[in-house]
PAPA-585491 format. One record per residue (C-alpha): residue number from 0; residue in one letter; y, z, x. Coordinates in Angstrom, 2 decimals. Each point is the difference from the previous one (the first is absolute). Layout:
BEGIN
NUM,A,Y,Z,X
...
//
This chain:
BEGIN
0,M,-15.90,10.74,50.38
1,I,1.72,-3.46,-0.53
2,I,-0.39,-2.44,2.76
3,K,1.24,-2.91,-1.04
4,K,3.13,0.45,-2.53
5,R,0.67,-1.95,-2.97
6,E,2.97,-2.35,0.62
7,V,1.92,-2.82,-2.33
8,S,-2.49,-2.85,0.88
9,L,1.25,-3.12,1.88
10,S,-1.07,-1.77,-3.37
11,I,2.71,2.20,-1.89
12,Q,3.01,-0.92,2.31
13,K,-0.65,-3.33,0.18
14,L,0.26,-0.09,-4.05
15,Q,3.19,2.49,0.17
16,A,1.37,-2.66,2.44
17,L,-1.15,-2.82,-2.10
18,V,1.32,1.13,-2.95
19,R,3.21,0.82,1.19
20,R,0.78,-3.37,1.79
21,T,-1.96,-2.06,-2.72
22,P,2.72,-1.68,-2.39
23,R,-0.53,1.23,-3.83
24,N,-0.16,-3.20,-1.47
25,H,-2.92,-1.18,2.62
26,P,-3.13,-0.68,-1.99
27,K,-2.00,2.46,1.86
28,Y,2.58,2.85,-0.11
29,P,-1.70,1.34,-3.23
30,L,-3.55,-0.41,1.86
31,I,1.33,1.89,3.16
32,Q,1.44,2.72,-1.93
33,E,-3.21,0.62,-1.93
34,N,-1.82,0.41,3.13
35,L,2.05,2.23,1.31
36,S,-0.04,2.47,-2.88
37,K,-3.72,-0.25,-0.01
38,T,-0.24,1.07,4.07
39,M,2.45,2.59,-0.66
40,A,-1.71,1.60,-2.93
41,G,-3.38,-0.41,2.32
42,H,2.17,2.08,2.51
43,K,1.15,2.54,-2.16
44,G,-3.75,0.69,-1.32
45,E,-1.27,0.12,3.59
46,T,3.05,2.65,1.22
47,S,-1.10,1.99,-3.22
48,L,-3.30,0.62,1.72
49,D,1.93,2.09,2.34
50,Y,0.08,3.29,-1.72
51,P,-3.85,0.27,-0.83
52,L,-0.68,-0.93,3.63
53,S,2.32,2.93,1.13
54,F,-2.77,2.50,-1.57
55,L,-2.36,-1.24,2.67
56,Q,-0.74,2.17,3.28
57,E,2.05,-1.44,2.91
58,N,-2.64,0.38,2.77
59,K,-2.90,-1.29,-2.20
60,Y,1.71,-3.01,-1.63
61,F,1.33,-3.00,1.87
62,I,2.20,-2.44,-1.81
63,L,1.28,-3.61,0.44
64,H,1.85,-1.78,-2.26
65,D,0.32,-3.88,-0.71
66,L,-2.92,-1.20,2.52
67,R,-0.75,-3.73,0.42
68,L,-2.65,-0.64,2.19
69,K,-2.57,-3.04,0.88
70,D,-3.29,-0.42,-0.34
71,S,-1.99,-2.51,1.44
72,K,1.67,-2.54,-2.68
73,H,2.57,1.42,-1.53
74,F,2.81,2.00,-0.20
75,F,-0.22,3.11,-2.74
76,Q,2.93,2.38,-1.30
77,I,-0.64,3.85,-1.25
78,D,2.46,2.20,-1.49
79,T,-1.14,3.13,1.87
80,L,-2.68,0.60,2.32
81,V,-0.69,4.30,-0.04
82,L,-2.87,0.56,2.86
83,S,-1.88,3.27,0.68
84,Q,-2.73,0.82,2.38
85,N,-2.13,0.05,-3.35
86,F,1.02,-3.37,-2.22
87,I,2.09,-3.07,0.01
88,L,2.23,-0.35,-2.73
89,I,1.99,-2.96,-1.15
90,L,2.66,0.12,-2.70
91,E,0.84,-2.92,-2.49
92,V,3.58,0.88,-1.71
93,K,0.75,-1.72,-3.57
94,N,3.30,0.89,-1.44
95,I,-1.03,-1.67,-3.35
96,A,1.79,1.59,-3.65
97,G,-2.16,0.13,-3.10
98,T,-3.27,-0.22,-0.99
99,L,-2.65,-1.14,2.78
100,Y,-3.63,-1.24,-1.40
101,F,-1.77,-0.58,3.14
102,D,-2.68,-2.59,-1.42
103,Q,-2.84,-0.19,1.87
104,E,-1.96,-2.70,-2.01
105,F,2.66,-2.65,1.20
106,N,1.43,1.91,3.09
107,Q,3.36,0.40,-1.18
108,L,3.21,2.31,-0.50
109,I,1.32,-0.20,-3.01
110,R,3.30,1.69,-0.68
111,T,1.62,0.76,-3.50
112,K,3.60,0.59,-0.42
113,N,2.13,-0.17,-2.56
114,G,-2.88,-1.86,-2.16
115,I,-0.23,-2.74,2.78
116,E,-2.70,-0.50,2.10
117,K,-0.25,-1.29,3.31
118,A,-3.25,-0.35,2.37
119,F,0.23,0.47,4.01
120,P,-2.89,0.27,2.43
121,D,-2.58,2.15,0.02
122,P,1.38,2.90,2.57
123,L,-3.79,0.92,0.18
124,I,-1.04,-3.39,1.60
125,Q,2.95,1.05,2.37
126,V,-0.90,3.05,1.34
127,Q,-3.88,-1.27,0.54
128,R,1.36,-2.69,1.68
129,Q,2.33,2.41,2.45
130,E,-3.02,2.38,0.85
131,A,-2.37,-3.23,0.81
132,Q,3.09,-1.49,2.06
133,L,0.43,3.75,1.68
134,K,-3.39,-0.01,0.91
135,N,-0.27,-3.51,1.86
136,W,3.10,1.08,1.70
137,M,-1.36,3.51,1.14
138,A,-3.24,-1.99,0.77
139,L,2.09,-2.61,2.48
140,N,1.47,2.90,1.82
141,R,-2.86,2.01,0.32
142,L,1.15,2.79,-1.54
143,P,-2.04,3.20,-1.08
144,A,-1.40,-0.46,-3.42
145,V,1.44,2.00,-2.61
146,P,-0.19,0.09,-3.86
147,I,2.36,-2.27,-1.52
148,H,1.58,1.12,-3.29
149,S,2.52,-1.87,-2.40
150,L,2.30,1.33,-3.15
151,I,2.40,-2.15,-2.11
152,I,2.87,2.56,-0.77
153,I,2.18,-0.51,-3.11
154,S,3.23,1.07,1.21
155,N,2.20,-0.17,-3.27
156,P,-0.76,3.40,-1.68
157,G,0.29,-1.23,-3.60
158,S,-2.51,-2.97,0.22
159,I,-3.23,0.51,-2.12
160,I,-3.32,-1.01,1.46
161,R,-2.62,-1.26,-1.58
162,T,-3.72,-1.60,-0.05
163,S,-2.95,-0.83,-1.94
164,P,-2.33,2.90,-0.98
165,Q,-2.66,-1.35,2.36
166,Y,2.59,-0.11,3.03
167,K,0.07,4.27,0.18
168,S,-0.40,-0.30,3.96
169,L,3.43,-1.93,0.29
170,S,1.73,3.42,-0.17
171,Q,-1.45,0.53,3.43
172,K,1.84,-3.22,1.73
173,V,3.21,0.22,-2.48
174,I,2.13,3.13,-0.24
175,H,3.58,0.95,-0.50
176,R,1.79,1.01,3.44
177,D,0.86,3.45,-0.80
178,Y,-4.26,0.19,-0.18
179,L,-0.21,-1.21,3.68
180,P,-0.26,3.67,1.71
181,E,-2.68,0.94,-2.95
182,R,-1.88,-3.59,0.84
183,I,-0.06,0.69,3.92
184,R,-1.59,3.89,-0.63
185,Q,-2.75,-1.97,-1.42
186,L,-0.59,-2.54,2.88
187,E,0.11,2.71,1.94
188,K,-2.93,2.00,-1.31
189,L,-2.31,-3.25,0.25
190,Y,0.81,0.32,4.05
191,L,-0.54,3.54,1.21
192,K,-0.39,-1.18,3.69
193,N,2.12,-2.00,2.15
194,Q,-0.77,-3.54,0.17
195,L,2.11,-0.55,2.82
196,S,1.19,1.78,3.02
197,E,3.73,0.68,0.91
198,K,-0.37,-2.29,2.93
199,E,-1.48,-2.82,-2.56
200,L,2.94,0.89,-2.41
201,K,2.75,-0.71,2.53
202,K,-1.60,-3.18,0.85
203,W,-0.26,-1.07,-3.61
204,I,4.01,0.85,-0.44
205,R,0.53,-1.75,3.26
206,Q,-1.65,-3.15,-0.76
207,L,1.54,0.14,-3.59
208,K,4.01,0.32,1.33
209,K,-0.91,-2.69,2.87
210,Q,-1.05,-2.99,-2.34
211,H,1.96,0.59,-2.81
212,E,2.11,-3.05,-0.44
213,A,2.79,-0.10,-2.69
214,A,0.28,-3.52,-1.77
215,D,2.65,-2.64,1.24
216,H,0.13,-2.57,-2.31
217,S,2.97,-2.50,-0.44
218,I,1.23,1.11,-3.37
219,L,2.12,-3.45,-0.54
220,E,-3.22,-1.59,0.32
221,R,-1.87,2.06,-2.32
222,F,2.86,-0.62,-2.60
223,N,1.29,-3.64,0.84
224,V,3.35,0.91,0.90
225,T,1.58,-1.87,2.71
226,R,2.49,1.92,2.17
227,E,3.05,-2.40,-0.63
228,Q,-0.31,1.19,-3.96
229,L,0.19,3.68,1.38
230,R,3.56,2.06,-0.46
231,K,2.01,0.02,3.22
232,G,2.36,2.51,0.70
233,I,-0.04,3.59,0.93
234,H,-1.22,1.95,-2.69
235,C,1.57,3.36,-0.74
236,P,-2.39,2.93,0.72
237,A,1.23,2.11,-3.06
238,C,-0.25,-2.44,-2.99
239,E,-1.54,-2.88,1.86
240,F,3.13,-2.44,-1.06
241,I,0.02,-3.25,1.98
242,P,2.38,-0.92,2.21
243,L,1.93,2.59,1.38
244,A,3.38,-0.60,1.50
245,R,1.10,0.75,3.68
246,I,3.22,2.04,0.33
247,Y,1.22,1.51,2.83
248,G,-3.41,0.64,1.73
249,N,-1.71,1.26,-3.08
250,W,-2.30,-1.66,-2.56
251,H,2.15,0.41,-3.60
252,C,-1.98,-0.34,-3.42
253,P,2.24,-1.37,-2.33
254,N,-2.82,1.33,-2.91
255,C,-0.26,3.96,1.19
256,S,3.05,0.27,2.43
257,L,-2.43,1.24,2.62
258,L,1.10,-0.44,3.66
259,S,-2.44,-0.35,2.55
260,K,-0.22,-0.50,3.87
261,D,-4.07,-1.19,0.16
262,A,-0.42,-1.46,-3.49
263,H,-0.97,-2.90,2.30
264,L,-3.43,2.08,1.33
265,S,-1.70,0.13,-3.72
266,S,0.86,-3.89,-0.53
267,L,-1.28,-0.71,3.56
268,K,-3.12,1.85,-1.22
269,D,0.03,-2.38,-3.18
270,Y,-0.15,-2.87,2.17
271,S,-2.79,1.28,2.18
272,L,-2.03,0.82,-2.84
273,L,0.46,-3.29,-1.82
274,I,0.42,-2.57,2.62
275,N,-1.19,0.90,3.85
276,S,0.39,3.33,2.13
277,E,1.58,-2.68,2.66
278,A,3.21,-1.72,-0.23
279,S,2.68,-1.75,1.59
280,S,3.57,0.55,-0.71
281,S,0.83,-3.09,-2.34
282,E,-2.99,0.98,-2.24
283,V,1.20,3.27,-0.37
284,R,3.45,-1.38,-0.21
285,D,-1.01,-2.20,-3.05
286,F,-2.07,2.89,-1.67
287,L,2.75,2.40,0.21
288,N,2.85,-2.75,-0.97
289,I,1.90,1.26,3.21
290,S,2.14,-2.77,1.27
291,D,1.01,2.04,3.08
292,I,-2.43,-1.16,2.67
293,H,1.44,3.25,2.10
294,L,-0.40,2.58,-2.57
295,T,-3.44,-1.26,-0.89
296,S,-1.33,0.51,3.94
297,R,1.78,3.17,0.30
298,L,-1.64,1.12,-3.33
299,L,-3.28,-1.49,1.57
300,R,0.22,1.79,3.51
301,S,1.05,3.42,-1.56
302,A,-3.21,-0.23,-2.53
303,A,-2.80,-2.12,1.60
304,K,-2.65,1.94,1.73
305,E,-0.24,-2.60,2.74
306,S,0.85,-3.81,0.83
307,T,-1.73,-2.97,1.53
308,G,1.50,-3.50,1.64
309,K,3.82,-0.67,0.36
310,N,3.04,-1.98,-1.17
311,K,-1.27,-2.08,-3.13
312,G,-3.98,1.25,0.39
313,K,0.60,3.41,-0.10
314,R,-1.80,1.53,-2.39
315,Y,0.11,4.01,-1.19
316,T,-2.42,2.20,-1.24
317,L,0.90,1.61,-3.12
//
């Protein structure tokens, strides 16, 4: 049973908005676009896990995607957490194409693709740290103890997994995604007795959902882009052209000829993602490149969740 669904993360939404709003000749544009491509590839890899997970018994396994928790000192992120009364399983998904060599001598992952080698951080160290942090989190929240295991899932079916002959035990930790149901059946044989009661398992689930906290950092600060450098105007929801023209109560795209009454909504979301979830009428008017004060006020009154203050001090929650 899926307890927490996988969604397009706030990080991806912010990167998408920043790619859309950053001028193509900006020095940071290639880096922003590269980060979006990598993040989207990771999301695609995580989504590909849905099929093998669908073979698990719904009344026995409880699945939470994209968890971000905090132990005593640090936040830690888990791609997918699988809970049962017998054990808990951390799944770390890697969507990397090519030949993957797990170098246990120097603790690194070496990818070879098209004759080019590239080193990545060792995901084995990553999942070991996740296990330790989850155990710390469990102790902090006084949750009943349960065995915790972790797996590194290679989501690309064409990737080749290799390591040195002395590290054959790696096959118990690193698997292709389609082998996941079988690996879980192997773990079931290790834990034939329930480690948690139904009440204790529900307590785990409640605490995980309650303490999940999505990362919400400034994307402009991360890439050293100022709000003055962003492209202004209403963008087209279909082709992302900026800016649209206002014609007889509709937004018109000169690039793809789209006519829309509510294209401004996605541009207001861009403002919220990139700058602030609160804004004054003048700030929104500048961002959307609208000269008409009354039009801006009408758009904000219909789109904002709420407002505070009066006159020039009025601010809208987007």
